[in-house]
C-alpha positions in Angstrom: -38.9 18.8 35.0 -35.6 16.9 35.5 -34.6 16.2 39.1 -30.9 16.4 38.1 -29.1 19.7 38.6 -26.7 20.5 35.7 -23.7 22.6 36.5 -21.2 23.8 33.9 -17.8 24.9 35.1 -15.1 26.3 32.8 -11.5 26.4 34.1 -12.2 23.2 36.0 -8.6 22.2 36.0 -7.7 25.5 37.9 -7.6 25.8 41.6 -11.1 27.4 42.2 -12.8 25.6 39.4 -11.5 22.2 40.5 -12.5 22.8 44.2 -16.0 23.8 43.1 -16.4 20.7 41.0 -15.5 18.5 44.0 -17.9 20.4 46.2 -20.8 20.1 43.8 -20.1 16.4 42.9 -23.0 14.4 44.4 -25.9 12.2 43.6 -28.4 14.1 41.4 -25.8 16.4 40.0 -24.6 16.4 36.4 -21.3 18.2 36.0 -20.0 19.6 32.7 -16.4 20.3 33.2 -14.1 22.3 30.9 -10.4 22.4 31.2 -7.3 22.9 29.0 -5.2 20.1 30.6 -6.7 16.8 29.5 -4.9 14.6 32.1 -5.9 16.8 35.0 -9.5 17.0 33.6 -9.8 13.3 33.4 -8.6 12.8 36.9 -11.0 15.4 38.2 -13.9 13.9 36.3 -13.2 10.5 37.8 -13.0 12.0 41.3 -16.4 13.5 40.8 -17.9 10.3 39.5 -16.6 8.6 42.6 -18.7 11.0 44.5 -21.7 9.8 42.5 -22.0 12.7 40.1 -22.4 12.2 36.4 -19.8 14.0 34.4 -19.1 15.2 30.9 -15.8 16.9 29.9 -14.6 19.2 27.2 -11.3 21.0 26.3 -12.8 23.1 23.4 -11.0 26.3 22.7 -13.2 28.9 24.5 -11.5 31.8 22.7 -12.6 30.7 19.3 -16.1 31.8 18.6 -17.1 28.8 16.5 -15.7 26.2 18.9 -17.4 27.9 21.9 -20.7 28.2 20.1 -20.7 24.6 18.9 -19.8 23.3 22.4 -22.6 25.3 24.1 -25.1 24.4 21.5 -24.3 20.7 22.0 -24.6 21.1 25.8 -27.9 22.9 25.6 -29.3 20.4 23.1 -29.2 17.8 26.0 -30.0 20.1 28.9 -29.6 23.8 29.5 -27.4 24.1 32.6 -29.0 25.3 35.8 -25.7 27.0 37.0 -22.9 28.2 34.8 -19.6 29.1 36.5 -17.1 30.9 34.2 -13.9 30.1 36.0 -11.5 30.0 33.1 -8.9 32.8 33.2 -5.3 33.7 33.2 -2.9 36.4 34.4 0.0 38.4 32.9 2.3 41.0 34.3 5.2 43.2 33.1 8.5 41.5 32.9 10.5 44.4 34.3 10.0 47.9 35.9 8.6 50.5 33.4 7.9 47.8 30.8 4.4 47.2 29.5 3.0 43.7 29.1 3.4 42.3 25.6 0.4 43.1 23.4 -0.1 39.5 22.5 -0.3 38.5 26.2 -2.7 41.4 26.8 -5.0 40.3 23.9 -4.9 36.6 25.0 -5.8 37.6 28.6 -8.7 39.8 27.6 -10.0 37.1 25.3 -10.3 34.5 28.1 -11.0 36.7 31.1 -13.5 39.1 29.6 -14.7 38.3 26.1 -15.3 34.5 26.7 -17.6 34.8 29.7 -19.6 37.6 27.9 -19.9 35.3 24.9 -21.0 32.5 27.1 -23.7 34.7 28.6 -24.8 35.7 25.1 -25.3 32.0 24.2 -26.8 30.8 27.5 -29.0 33.6 28.8 -31.6 33.3 26.0 -32.0 29.6 26.7 -32.3 30.2 30.5 -34.8 33.0 29.9 -36.9 30.6 27.8 -36.9 28.1 30.6 -37.5 30.8 33.3 -34.6 29.8 35.6 -30.8 29.7 35.7 -27.8 31.3 37.3 -24.7 32.8 35.7 -21.6 33.1 37.9 -18.6 35.2 36.8 -15.2 35.2 38.5 -13.8 38.6 39.0 -11.2 39.6 41.6 -10.6 42.1 44.4 -8.2 43.7 41.9 -11.4 45.0 40.2 -11.7 47.7 42.9 -8.4 49.4 42.0 -5.8 48.3 39.4 -2.6 46.7 40.7 0.6 48.2 39.3 2.1 44.8 38.7 -1.1 43.4 37.0 -2.7 46.3 35.1 -4.4 44.2 32.3 -5.5 41.5 34.7 -7.1 44.2 36.9 -8.8 45.8 33.9 -10.3 42.5 32.8 -11.6 41.8 36.3 -13.1 45.3 36.6 -14.8 44.8 33.3 -16.4 41.4 34.1 -17.5 42.8 37.5 -19.3 45.7 35.9 -20.8 43.4 33.2 -22.1 41.0 35.8 -23.6 43.7 38.0 -25.3 45.3 35.0 -26.6 41.9 33.8 -28.0 41.0 37.2 -30.4 43.9 37.1 -31.3 43.3 33.5 -32.0 39.6 33.8 -33.7 39.5 37.2 -37.2 39.9 35.8 -36.5 36.9 33.6 -35.8 34.5 36.5 -32.1 34.4 35.9 -29.7 35.1 38.8 -26.3 36.6 38.2 -23.5 36.5 40.7 -20.0 38.0 40.6 -17.2 36.4 42.7 -14.4 38.6 43.9 -11.7 36.4 45.4 -8.5 37.6 47.0 -5.5 35.4 46.9 -6.3 31.7 46.5 -3.4 29.2 46.5 -2.7 28.2 43.0 0.1 28.3 40.4 -1.4 31.5 39.0 -1.4 33.1 42.4 2.2 32.1 43.1 3.2 33.6 39.7 1.9 37.0 40.6 4.5 39.4 41.9 3.9 41.3 45.2 2.6 40.4 48.6 -0.3 38.0 49.1 -2.1 38.8 52.3 -4.8 36.5 53.8 -4.2 33.8 51.2 -6.9 31.2 51.2 -7.0 27.5 50.2 -9.1 26.6 47.1 -11.3 24.4 49.3 -12.1 27.3 51.7 -12.8 29.6 48.7 -15.1 27.0 47.1 -17.2 26.6 50.3 -17.8 30.4 50.5 -18.6 30.6 46.8 -21.0 27.6 46.8 -22.9 29.2 49.8 -23.1 32.5 48.0 -24.4 30.9 44.8 -27.0 29.0 46.7 -28.2 32.3 48.2 -28.1 34.0 44.7 -25.9 36.7 46.2 -25.1 39.6 43.9 -21.5 39.7 45.0 -19.3 37.2 46.8 -16.1 38.9 48.0 -13.4 37.4 50.3 -11.5 37.5 52.6 -13.3 40.2 54.5 -10.4 42.4 55.6 -8.8 42.4 52.2 -12.1 43.0 50.5 -12.7 46.0 52.8 -9.3 47.4 52.2 -9.4 47.1 48.4 -12.9 48.6 48.4 -11.5 51.6 50.1 -8.8 51.9 47.4 -11.7 52.6 45.0 -13.2 55.3 47.3 -10.1 57.2 48.4 -8.5 59.8 46.1 -6.3 58.0 43.5 -3.0 59.5 44.8 -3.6 58.2 48.3 -4.6 54.7 47.0 -1.5 54.6 44.8 0.7 55.7 47.7 -0.8 52.9 49.9 -0.1 50.3 47.2 3.5 51.4 46.9 3.9 51.3 50.7 2.5 47.8 50.8 4.8 46.6 48.1 2.4 46.1 45.2 4.6 48.0 42.8 7.6 45.7 43.2 8.7 42.7 41.1 11.1 41.1 43.5 8.8 38.1 44.4 8.3 37.1 40.8 9.5 33.5 40.2 12.0 32.8 37.5 9.5 30.6 35.6 
């Protein structure tokens, strides 16, 4: 058995993915980093190599079934990853009050936020099962508890991946495969800043990565943070819908004023 731990991270050029790559980078770790921005990916890879990790990179199109399959087949031909963290994702929101998100944006978001991580599990779980070990980590959001008026499709995608991960955990546990769903609140990033509405208890990517890494190490079913926002959003799912929606309006989650021009 190899003494090297192989960790695959998609969305590595994003805030959380990049912070996780830096935390895992160490002697005895082989990182497989995927990102869309080649320059940022190369810089991150070099940073991780400076921390004594070995690194491979990819910018394959994860939303194209053939490209995704070919990439994962090539990865597994060398070594089936021990931990797979599906961080790649995007957000979209309505452009103006009472307007729906453009359907093309909706479809693109669902492709990367929901269909891609499910497709990755389809490819990787059988190989992990054959080996008898492995861990799949899916990035959801606290928005999975109750849809945000300003981000309905994003909320739906995160609710979907949360439900999928929770179901998969119970199904794969007897096979020796751990499944963890991560439910972050607001983490400082360009995507976070582009979201309209207030951003209470915003965390740095580094703080989020520390909590996520600890949770993965403990094979926790759910990693949700920060505590008070997690508690509050969980209650939105429990309360009657009219009360939850009233609270969201009172807190400003139905307003577009804070949306940046770009």
